[in-house]
N, C-alpha and C positions, 0 to 999 in steps of 0.2 A: 213717902219720899221716893223719887225716881232712882232706879239702880244706876250705878256708874256704867259708862259705855266706853270701851276702848276698841279701836280698830287697828289691826296690823294690815297695811296695804302696800300696794305698789303705785307709784305716781302715774304709770302708763296703763293701768288695768281698768278696763271699762266696767267690770263688776264692782271694783272698789269705788269708782266714781259714782256709780249708781247707788251704792250703799250710803255714801256720804250725802248725796243729794236727797235721798229718801229721808235720812235722819234730819237734815236741815229743813226739809219741807214739813216734817212733823215737829219742828222746833225742839229737837232733842239735843242736849249738850253732849258732846263726845270728845274724847282725846283720840288722836291717831298718830301713827308713825308710818311714814312712807319709807319702807325698809330699803328700797333701791336707791334712796338718796343718802343713805348712811355709808360709811366706809370703815374698813379696818376692824379694830376691836369692838367698836360701838355696834357695827353691823353684826358681827359674830355673836355678841351678847344678846342682841334683840332676836336673832334667829333662834338662839337657844330658848329664849322665852316663848317664842311662837311654837316651837316643837313641844313644849310642855302642854300647851293647849291643843295643838293640832300636829301630830307626828308627821303628817305628809308635808307640812310647811307650805300649804297652798294659801292663796289670797282671794278675797279678804278673809282674815280670821277675826271674828267679832266676839268680844267678851261683853256680855250684858249681865251685870251682877255676877252670879256664879255659873251662868249658862254660856256655853261656847257654841257659836254658829259659824260654820265654814261655808263661804260663798254668799252670794246675794240671794237670800231667801226671805222675801218680804213678809210672808205670813208668819214665819218663825220669829222674825225680828219684832213684828207687831205684838205677837203673843208674849215674848220675853219682856217687852216694854210695858205690857198691859194697855195697849192702845186699842 
């Protein structure tokens, strides 16, 4: 079974867009949150979640199963997905 994939991203971030495109090209199902599109308490809560995985709170923060990858690192993403 494929690991779950979640991306914390920004709608304007080129690395975030590249990550989503790469996953789509590999036909990988994923959930994502464009943090900059959220407001108020919802945004604050999501940023707290991101900090648990990535204290620098940079984007994209990608969670594949129990592995965290920060940034668009195609080789690491492939490895984590077993591609």
